[in-house]
C-alpha positions as CSV (number, residue, x, y, z in Angstrom):
1,M,102.3,-34.5,-23.6
2,T,99.4,-36.5,-24.7
3,N,99.9,-39.0,-22.0
4,V,100.0,-36.3,-19.4
5,L,96.8,-34.9,-20.6
6,D,95.2,-38.2,-20.8
7,R,96.3,-39.1,-17.2
8,S,94.9,-35.7,-15.9
9,A,91.7,-36.4,-17.5
10,L,91.7,-39.9,-16.0
11,D,92.7,-38.7,-12.6
12,A,90.0,-35.9,-12.5
13,P,87.1,-36.6,-10.2
14,I,84.0,-37.9,-11.9
15,E,80.9,-35.9,-11.2
16,T,77.8,-38.1,-11.2
17,A,74.4,-36.7,-12.1
18,S,71.6,-37.1,-9.6
19,T,69.4,-40.0,-10.2
20,V,65.7,-39.4,-11.1
21,V,63.3,-42.2,-10.2
22,V,60.3,-42.4,-12.4
23,D,57.2,-44.4,-11.4
24,V,56.1,-45.9,-14.7
25,D,52.8,-46.9,-13.2
26,A,51.7,-43.3,-12.1
27,P,49.1,-41.5,-14.3
28,P,50.3,-38.5,-16.3
29,A,50.1,-35.1,-14.5
30,S,47.0,-33.1,-15.2
31,A,45.6,-29.6,-14.3
32,P,43.2,-29.5,-11.3
33,S,39.6,-30.5,-12.2
34,R,37.2,-27.5,-12.7
35,R,33.5,-27.8,-12.8
36,P,32.2,-26.6,-16.2
37,P,30.1,-23.4,-16.1
38,F,26.3,-23.7,-16.2
39,P,25.4,-23.9,-19.9
40,L,22.4,-21.6,-19.8
41,S,21.5,-20.6,-23.3
42,G,21.6,-17.0,-24.5
43,A,17.8,-17.1,-24.9
44,G,17.4,-18.2,-21.3
45,R,19.7,-15.5,-20.0
46,I,17.9,-12.7,-22.0
47,V,14.3,-13.8,-21.2
48,L,14.9,-14.4,-17.5
49,A,16.9,-11.2,-17.1
50,A,14.2,-9.2,-18.9
51,L,11.5,-10.6,-16.6
52,A,13.5,-10.0,-13.4
53,A,14.6,-6.5,-14.4
54,S,11.2,-5.4,-15.5
55,A,9.5,-6.6,-12.3
56,G,12.3,-4.9,-10.3
57,A,11.9,-1.6,-12.2
58,I,8.1,-1.6,-11.4
59,H,8.9,-2.2,-7.7
60,L,11.5,0.6,-7.6
61,A,9.1,3.0,-9.4
62,M,6.5,2.3,-6.7
63,V,8.8,3.1,-3.8
64,P,8.0,6.9,-3.4
65,S,4.2,6.4,-3.2
66,H,4.5,3.5,-0.8
67,M,7.1,5.2,1.3
68,D,4.8,8.3,1.7
69,S,2.0,6.0,2.9
70,S,3.9,3.4,4.9
71,T,7.6,3.3,5.6
72,V,7.6,-0.5,6.0
73,E,6.0,-0.9,2.6
74,G,8.4,1.5,1.0
75,I,11.4,-0.3,2.3
76,G,9.9,-3.6,1.2
77,F,9.4,-2.4,-2.3
78,A,12.9,-1.0,-2.5
79,L,14.5,-4.3,-1.3
80,T,12.4,-6.3,-3.7
81,G,13.3,-4.1,-6.6
82,W,17.0,-4.2,-6.0
83,I,17.0,-7.9,-5.5
84,Q,15.3,-8.4,-8.8
85,I,17.5,-6.0,-10.6
86,L,20.7,-7.6,-9.3
87,T,19.4,-11.0,-10.1
88,A,18.8,-9.9,-13.7
89,V,22.4,-8.6,-13.9
90,V,24.0,-11.8,-12.7
91,L,21.7,-13.9,-14.9
92,L,23.1,-12.1,-17.9
93,T,26.8,-12.2,-16.8
94,H,27.3,-15.3,-14.7
95,P,24.3,-17.6,-14.5
96,T,24.5,-20.7,-12.2
97,R,22.2,-23.4,-11.0
98,G,22.3,-21.8,-7.6
99,L,21.3,-18.4,-9.0
100,L,18.3,-19.9,-10.8
101,R,17.2,-21.7,-7.6
102,F,17.6,-18.4,-5.7
103,A,15.5,-16.6,-8.3
104,M,12.8,-19.2,-8.0
105,L,12.8,-19.1,-4.2
106,S,12.8,-15.3,-3.9
107,T,10.2,-14.9,-6.6
108,T,7.9,-17.4,-4.8
109,A,8.3,-15.3,-1.6
110,F,7.5,-12.1,-3.5
111,I,4.3,-13.6,-5.0
112,G,3.3,-15.0,-1.6
113,V,3.6,-11.6,0.0
114,W,1.5,-10.1,-2.7
115,V,-1.2,-12.7,-2.2
116,V,-1.3,-12.1,1.5
117,S,-1.5,-8.3,1.0
118,R,-4.5,-8.7,-1.4
119,V,-6.4,-11.4,0.6
120,W,-5.7,-10.7,4.3
121,G,-3.6,-7.6,4.4
122,L,0.1,-7.4,5.5
123,P,0.7,-8.1,9.2
124,V,3.0,-5.0,9.4
125,G,3.1,-1.4,8.4
126,E,0.5,1.4,8.5
127,H,-2.0,-0.7,6.5
128,S,-1.6,-3.8,8.6
129,G,-4.5,-6.2,8.5
130,H,-6.2,-4.4,5.6
131,P,-6.4,-6.1,2.2
132,S,-5.6,-4.1,-0.9
133,D,-7.2,-4.0,-4.3
134,A,-5.3,-5.4,-7.3
135,A,-4.4,-2.9,-10.0
136,F,-2.9,-3.2,-13.4
137,V,0.6,-2.2,-12.3
138,D,0.9,-4.9,-9.6
139,L,-0.9,-7.5,-11.8
140,A,1.8,-6.8,-14.5
141,A,4.6,-7.3,-11.9
142,V,3.1,-10.5,-10.5
143,G,2.5,-11.8,-14.0
144,M,6.2,-11.3,-14.8
145,E,7.2,-13.0,-11.5
146,V,5.0,-16.0,-12.3
147,A,6.6,-16.3,-15.8
148,L,10.0,-15.9,-14.2
149,L,9.3,-18.7,-11.8
150,V,8.0,-21.1,-14.4
151,L,10.7,-20.4,-17.0
152,A,13.5,-20.5,-14.5
153,G,12.4,-24.0,-13.5
154,H,12.3,-25.0,-17.2
155,W,15.8,-23.7,-17.9
156,L,17.1,-25.2,-14.7
157,V,16.2,-28.6,-16.1
158,H,16.9,-27.8,-19.8
159,P,19.7,-25.2,-19.7
160,R,20.6,-25.5,-23.4
161,W,17.0,-25.0,-24.6
162,G,17.1,-22.3,-27.2
163,S,20.8,-22.6,-28.0
164,G,20.1,-24.4,-31.2
165,W,17.4,-22.1,-32.5
166,S,17.6,-21.0,-36.1
167,R,18.1,-17.3,-37.0
168,R,14.3,-17.0,-37.7
169,A,13.4,-18.6,-34.4
170,L,15.8,-16.2,-32.6
171,V,14.2,-13.2,-34.3
172,I,10.7,-14.5,-33.2
173,G,11.9,-15.2,-29.7
174,A,13.3,-11.7,-29.4
175,V,9.7,-10.5,-29.2
176,V,9.4,-12.0,-25.7
177,P,12.0,-9.9,-23.9
178,I,10.9,-6.8,-25.9
179,G,7.3,-7.4,-25.0
180,V,8.3,-7.9,-21.3
181,V,10.1,-4.5,-21.2
182,A,7.2,-2.8,-23.0
183,L,4.7,-4.3,-20.5
184,G,6.8,-3.1,-17.6
185,T,7.1,0.4,-19.1
186,A,3.3,0.5,-19.7
187,A,2.7,-0.6,-16.1
188,I,4.9,2.1,-14.7
189,A,3.3,4.8,-16.9
190,S,-0.3,3.6,-16.3
191,P,-2.7,5.7,-14.1
192,S,-2.8,2.7,-11.7
193,A,0.8,3.4,-10.8
194,R,0.1,7.0,-9.7
195,N,-0.6,7.1,-5.9
196,H,-0.6,3.3,-6.2
197,A,0.0,2.8,-2.5
198,H,-3.2,4.7,-1.7
199,T,-5.4,3.6,-4.5
200,S,-4.5,0.0,-3.9
201,H,-6.0,0.4,-0.5
202,G,-9.2,1.8,-2.0
203,V,-9.1,5.2,-0.4
204,T,-6.7,5.5,2.5
205,E,-5.7,7.4,5.6
206,A,-8.1,10.1,6.8
207,A,-8.9,12.4,9.7
208,A,-9.1,9.6,12.2
209,G,-6.1,7.9,10.7
210,G,-8.3,5.2,9.1
211,H,-6.8,2.7,6.7
212,S,-7.6,0.7,3.7
213,H,-10.7,-1.0,2.4
214,H,-12.0,-1.6,-1.0
215,G,-13.2,1.7,-2.5
216,S,-13.5,4.0,-5.5
217,A,-10.7,4.2,-8.1
218,A,-8.5,7.2,-8.2
219,A,-8.6,9.7,-11.0
220,A,-5.5,10.3,-13.1
221,D,-4.8,13.5,-11.2
222,D,-7.1,13.8,-8.2
223,K,-4.9,16.1,-6.1
224,G,-4.7,13.6,-3.3
225,L,-8.4,12.7,-3.1
226,S,-7.6,9.0,-3.4
227,L,-5.4,9.2,-0.3
228,L,-8.4,9.6,1.9
229,S,-10.6,7.2,3.8
230,N,-12.5,6.8,7.0
231,G,-12.3,3.6,9.0
232,H,-13.5,0.1,8.3
233,Q,-16.4,0.3,5.9
234,H,-19.3,-2.1,5.5
235,G,-19.2,-1.8,1.7
236,N,-18.6,1.2,-0.4
237,A,-20.5,0.4,-3.6
238,A,-22.0,3.0,-5.9
239,E,-25.3,4.5,-4.6
240,V,-28.3,2.3,-5.6
241,K,-31.2,4.1,-7.3
242,L,-34.3,3.7,-5.1
243,D,-37.9,3.2,-6.2
244,A,-40.2,6.1,-5.7
245,A,-41.8,4.9,-2.5
246,T,-38.5,4.1,-0.8
247,Q,-37.0,7.4,-1.9
248,A,-40.0,9.3,-0.5
249,A,-39.6,7.6,2.8
250,L,-35.9,8.3,2.9
251,T,-36.4,11.9,2.0
252,Q,-38.9,12.3,4.9
253,Q,-36.4,10.8,7.2
254,L,-33.5,13.0,6.0
255,N,-35.8,16.1,6.5
256,Q,-35.0,15.7,10.2
257,F,-31.7,17.4,9.5
258,A,-33.3,20.6,8.3
259,P,-33.7,22.1,11.9
260,L,-30.0,21.3,12.6
261,I,-28.9,23.0,9.4
262,A,-30.8,26.1,10.5
263,R,-29.5,26.0,14.1
264,Y,-25.8,25.4,13.4
265,P,-24.8,27.3,10.3
266,N,-21.2,27.7,11.5
267,I,-18.7,26.6,14.2
268,A,-19.5,29.7,16.3
269,A,-23.2,28.6,16.6
270,A,-22.2,25.1,17.4
271,E,-19.8,26.0,20.1
272,A,-22.4,28.4,21.7
273,A,-24.7,25.4,21.9
274,G,-22.1,23.2,23.7
275,Y,-20.6,21.3,20.7
276,R,-16.9,20.8,20.9
277,R,-14.3,19.8,18.3
278,A,-13.5,16.1,18.0
279,G,-10.3,15.7,16.0
280,P,-8.6,17.9,13.4
281,F,-9.8,19.2,10.1
282,S,-9.2,16.8,7.2
283,P,-10.0,17.3,3.5
284,G,-13.0,15.2,2.4
285,L,-14.1,14.8,6.0
286,G,-14.1,18.3,7.5
287,T,-14.0,19.1,11.2
288,H,-16.3,17.1,13.5
289,Y,-18.1,18.6,16.4
290,G,-20.0,16.6,19.1
291,T,-21.5,17.0,22.5
292,F,-19.5,14.2,24.1
293,G,-22.3,12.0,25.5
294,R,-24.7,14.9,26.3
295,P,-26.7,15.3,23.1
296,N,-29.4,18.0,22.8
297,P,-32.7,16.1,22.7
298,A,-33.9,18.4,19.9
299,D,-30.9,17.2,17.8
300,I,-31.6,13.4,18.0
301,I,-32.5,11.7,14.7
302,Q,-34.9,8.8,14.6
303,G,-33.5,5.9,12.7
304,V,-35.1,2.6,11.5
305,D,-33.8,0.7,14.6
306,G,-33.8,3.5,17.1
307,P,-32.5,7.0,17.9
308,M,-29.2,8.3,16.4
309,T,-26.9,11.0,17.6
310,P,-25.6,13.4,15.0
311,M,-22.2,15.1,15.0
312,L,-21.8,18.3,13.0
313,V,-19.2,18.5,10.2
314,F,-17.8,21.9,9.2
315,D,-15.7,23.0,6.2
316,G,-12.9,24.6,8.1
317,T,-11.7,25.4,11.7
318,G,-12.5,29.1,12.2
319,P,-15.7,30.4,13.9
320,D,-17.3,31.2,10.5
321,A,-16.5,27.8,9.0
322,P,-19.8,26.7,7.4
323,L,-21.7,23.5,8.2
324,A,-21.0,20.9,5.5
325,G,-22.7,17.7,6.8
326,F,-23.2,15.3,9.6
327,M,-21.7,12.1,11.0
328,V,-24.4,10.0,12.7
329,T,-23.6,7.5,15.4
330,S,-25.7,4.6,16.5
331,F,-25.4,2.5,19.7
332,V,-27.6,-0.2,18.1
333,G,-25.2,-1.4,15.5
334,S,-21.8,-3.1,16.0
335,A,-18.8,-4.0,13.9
336,A,-20.3,-7.4,13.2
337,S,-23.8,-6.1,12.6
338,P,-24.0,-2.5,11.4
339,A,-27.0,-0.3,12.2
340,E,-30.1,-0.2,10.1
341,G,-30.3,3.6,10.5
342,F,-31.6,4.9,7.2
343,I,-34.2,3.6,4.9
344,G,-32.8,1.8,1.8
345,P,-29.4,0.1,1.2
346,N,-27.2,3.1,0.6
347,D,-26.1,3.9,4.2
348,H,-22.8,2.1,4.5
349,W,-21.8,2.3,8.1
350,H,-18.3,2.1,9.4
351,Y,-16.4,1.9,12.6
352,H,-12.9,2.5,14.0
353,T,-10.5,0.3,16.0
354,Q,-7.7,1.1,18.4
355,V,-8.6,4.7,18.9
356,C,-6.6,6.6,21.6
357,I,-8.8,9.4,22.9
358,V,-7.3,12.4,24.7
359,V,-9.6,15.1,26.2
360,R,-7.6,18.3,26.1
361,N,-9.0,21.7,27.0
362,G,-12.6,20.4,26.4
363,V,-11.6,19.0,23.0
364,I,-11.4,15.4,21.9
365,E,-8.1,14.5,20.2
366,A,-6.9,11.3,18.6
367,P,-3.1,11.9,18.5
368,L,-2.2,8.3,17.6
369,G,-4.8,8.0,14.8
370,A,-7.0,5.0,14.5
371,D,-7.3,1.5,13.0
372,G,-3.7,0.8,13.6
373,K,-1.8,-1.2,16.2
374,V,-1.9,1.2,19.2
375,T,-1.2,-0.3,22.6
376,S,-2.7,0.7,26.0
377,T,0.8,1.7,27.1
378,E,1.3,4.0,24.1
379,C,-2.1,5.6,24.7
380,R,-1.4,6.1,28.4
381,A,1.9,7.8,27.5
382,V,0.0,10.6,25.8
383,G,-2.6,10.8,28.6
384,G,-5.4,9.0,26.7
385,S,-7.8,6.2,26.9
386,L,-7.9,3.4,24.4
387,I,-11.1,2.4,22.7
388,A,-10.9,-1.0,21.1
389,V,-13.9,-0.7,18.8
390,T,-16.1,2.4,18.3
391,T,-19.8,2.5,17.7
392,S,-21.2,2.3,14.2
393,M,-21.3,5.6,12.3
394,V,-22.1,7.1,8.9
395,H,-21.7,10.4,7.1
396,V,-24.8,12.2,5.8
397,W,-24.2,14.9,3.2
398,V,-27.6,16.8,3.0
399,V,-26.5,20.4,3.6
400,P,-27.3,22.5,0.6
401,G,-24.2,23.2,-1.5
402,Y,-22.3,20.3,0.2
403,E,-24.2,17.3,-1.3
404,S,-21.5,14.8,-2.1
405,P,-21.2,13.7,-5.7
406,N,-20.5,10.2,-4.4
407,G,-23.8,9.9,-2.7
408,T,-25.7,11.0,0.4
409,F,-23.9,8.6,2.7
410,A,-20.5,8.6,1.0
411,E,-17.5,8.3,3.4
412,I,-15.7,11.2,1.6
413,N,-17.0,14.5,0.3
414,P,-14.8,15.9,-2.5
415,K,-16.3,19.4,-1.9
416,I,-14.4,19.7,1.3
417,T,-10.8,20.6,0.3
418,C,-7.7,22.1,1.9
419,P,-7.2,25.8,1.5
420,D,-5.1,25.3,-1.6
421,G,-7.8,23.2,-3.2
422,T,-6.0,19.9,-2.8
423,Y,-6.6,16.9,-0.5
424,Y,-3.0,16.2,0.6
425,T,-2.5,15.6,4.3
426,V,0.6,15.3,6.5
427,K,1.4,11.9,7.9
428,R,0.8,11.7,11.7
429,S,4.4,10.7,12.2
430,K,5.5,14.0,10.8
431,Q,3.1,16.1,12.8
432,P,2.9,17.1,16.5
433,D,0.7,15.0,18.7
434,F,-2.1,17.6,18.7
435,T,-3.1,19.5,15.6
436,I,-6.1,21.4,14.3
437,N,-5.5,21.0,10.6
438,R,-4.1,18.0,8.8
439,C,-3.7,19.7,5.4
440,R,-0.2,19.6,4.0
441,S,-0.6,23.2,2.9
442,A,-1.5,24.2,6.4
443,A,1.6,22.6,7.8
444,A,4.0,24.1,5.2
């Protein structure tokens, strides 16, 4: 029995295992290589993120005021703010060398745009070509961006800087991001952030659609007064106190307006004498009336360098709207060399550019505003004629009861308000082509 079993075992087919060939010279298997993460220290992440987030928060907070003044500027501020906020988030969660380089590149671009807007004026938007004033809120944002640019470059080269700080050093270093956030909060809450889009342009957009120049600062709550301006100014400094002799000579010259004040107490009297409306009513500027090249010889004012033609300014649009002041034009001065109309240094003359004039029912309208980028084609489309540069002009506030607190020749008279006592106007893009009153309350 045993022999049988032994033979069956011997006769059974032998199963051979498959042969495995091993290359003894091959290196041991290893996991795929993976580039180590960028070792940015915790201090670097927190400081850089705080700077980017705070600058972004300031830009986002400024979007409403800029959007109301210029859609292009509003969109630009929104994009800048979101780019900086998202950069801050990724800096905290997943910093890379590429991200730091992007932060440096985008920050350089943001700073460059700010410099252009303050020195030459942006090339696009409703304030194109008009430099803006620097205020605390934008100086704070730019300061954060400069710090972000410098520190991002430092941490790009020394990513582990700060990782070996002692507990005491970390506590002291924590003051930096806290201070950055506090500065950002103070900038957003500061008076310079209110109506920033308008106050940064001095005093902006007025009856003729004029844009920015360097001007007076806005009050904390001026009901929209800081949103007003009137063309390209040749200086808007505070009124200079004159010596007795110069003041006496100027007073004698201004006395020439007394007969006009008596002749044209209201719009009804002006229209009866042939004066016609030129543009809509705007707070701070009133409603202008002129004779369209046919001045009454008795109304001519003698200036230092020749005769001047006065336009009448009324506080309102109805027949009984009272006379509030004058706008004097001179054909002697030009944009490059303003008129020497009045004695002394206080008459700051201004002018307008790209004005589309439409004569409609005996009234001059400027439906496309002024001082913007209006083409001849756009002007012809509304039936108008384009004036590249107007003559020199200046306001004169000598009507009793309407003397401007900003000076006799101030561009804006705060005593002329909308019916609701404010100075808020409606953007031309949101109004019909022709309108009599630009007050927001009148359009509501």
